[in-house]
N, C-alpha and C positions, 0 to 999 in steps of 0.2 A: 892293507894298510893306509890307512891316508898320508899321504905326504903334504909336508910343510916348505913353504916356499920363502926366504929368509930374504932380506934387504935389508943390505948395511947402506945407511944413512945418515949415517955419524958425522961425515965431513962432508958428503953432497948430495942433494937432494933433486938435483935439475934433470931435467925430461934425459937427456944425454945420458950421464949418470944412471940412471933406474934401466933406459930401455938397455943399455951394455950390459948391466946384471941380469935383465933377462933374457937377454938372446943369450948368454952364457950359458942360462940355465935351461934352453930351451935342449932338447935332445937334439944333435945334428942333424939327424936325418928331417928333423921338421923347420927347423929353420931357414928355408927358401921359401916356406909358404908366408911366414913374417916378409921378406923381403919382397917378394909380390907385391905384398899391401902396402908399403909401405913407398916402392917404387910406381905405383898404380899412376899413372897422368892423366886418370878421369880428375881429379882434385888437382887444376894445374899449383904447380909448390908457390908461385909468390901472385896467387889468387888473393884479395884480401875479401873475407868472406865477415860479415856486417855486424850479423847477431847470429842468434839461436837458431831462427830459423832459414838462414842462410846456411851456417853449420850443417845444421841436418839434410837440406838437402844433399848438399856435399855429400855429408857420410852416405847418405842412399846411393850415389854413384858407384861408392866402392867398389872394386872386386871381392872384398873381407865377405866372411858367411854372415848371415841374420846376426848370429849370436854376435860377433866381432863389432859390426854397425849399433847394433843395441847398447852395447856397453860403453863404445864411443861416446855417446850422444848423451848414456848416464855422465860421461863424466863432462860434457859440456854444460849439464843440467845443474850440477855441482857447481862450477865455475859461473854459469849464471846467475842463477841463484846469489853468490856471494860479489858479483857486479853489482845485482840489482838492491841488495843490503846497502853495497857503501854508495851510492848512489842515488840510493833513496828513491826508485822507481821499480815500475814491473818489470817482472823477467823477461818478458816480450817488447820491452822498451830496450832494453841493455844494447849498448855499442861495443863491439870487440875492438881492439886495437891490433896489439898485438899477438895475441891468440886465436885470431881470427884469420891469420896467416894459412894459405894450403898448406905449405908445410909442414904446419903446428900439428893440424889437424890428419896430415895421413901420420905423423909420428904418435899420435895417439892412437890413431886405429891399430898402427903397429905394434903398440904397444899392450894395446889388449887382443891383438892377436896373439901376440906372445903367451900370455895369460891363457889363451882358451890351447895353443897347442903344448903348454906345459902342463895344464890339468890338476894344480894343487888344490885338496882340501882345504886349502888352510894360508893368509899373507901373512907373517910377522915382519915385525920388522925394526930397526936401533930407531932411538929417539932422533927426531928431526932434525939437520943442519939445516937454517932457515939463511945464515948467513947474516950481515950487518954493514952499514953504511947508507950510501946512497945509490939509486938507481935513476938513471935519465929516460922518457920514456914518453907517450904521447899526452899524458896528462902534467908531463915537466919533470922538474925533479923531485923524489918521492923518497921517505924512509923505507930500508927493508926491515924485515919484507912490507913487499907491496903491501896495499888494503884491501885490496882482494886477497891475496894468499893469507894475510894476519884473518880478513874474517875465515876462511872455509877453516883456518887452524884453529882457529877459536871455535867456532859451532861444530866440529868433531873430536875438541876436545884432542887436539893432536901433540904428544908431547915435545918439549925440543931438545935439543940436546947444546949441551957445554963446555965449553965456551964457544960465543958466536964467533965465527970466522970473517974472513972481512968476504965484500963482494956478495952477490944474490944468487945465495946456493938452492933456495925452494923457489918456484914461480908459481904462478897462479893453474896451470896448467899441470906441473906435475903435484903441487898441494893437492889440486882436486883428483888425481890419479889417485892418489894415498890416500884420500876420504873415502874414496871407493873399494879399493879392491883388502889396506892391512886391517888386519881384524884385533891384533895385537902390537903392543911394542913392549919392547924389553931395554 
């Protein structure tokens, strides 16, 4: 029987919320594997990785499995594609700000490691809560969802939850993760 993983993204679709749901869905005896990946200091938590090549090199140093590393690279490629679209440049010319922090890369690796440990046949989710208002980031004050998040949501036709709650509840990295894994929305 094919297993299905369900993610409730209706009130919070941040990395923290998704990661928590993934850890909870991981069999207890396998959760340590996720912790090892997230706690791996080969990618310093405070390092700033400026572009896709930097991120992919850092991912290559991780203790994660080859499958998890490739999946994390795929998530970052979705993100780089959105950044390139927003900035009107080639993927190789995109410049990461907040999404290029070492701890963010480690968290994405951990989320992909959780998917590997769970091994779902299918991932389904609720509609995605993106939030509302303004967010201050490296590009200044932006509307929520941030442009890269909006680009991913649109490109992958990700349905949004209503009403939109206050705050940034779906980030570019969480949107990229959702785009990579969620096959169906309810």
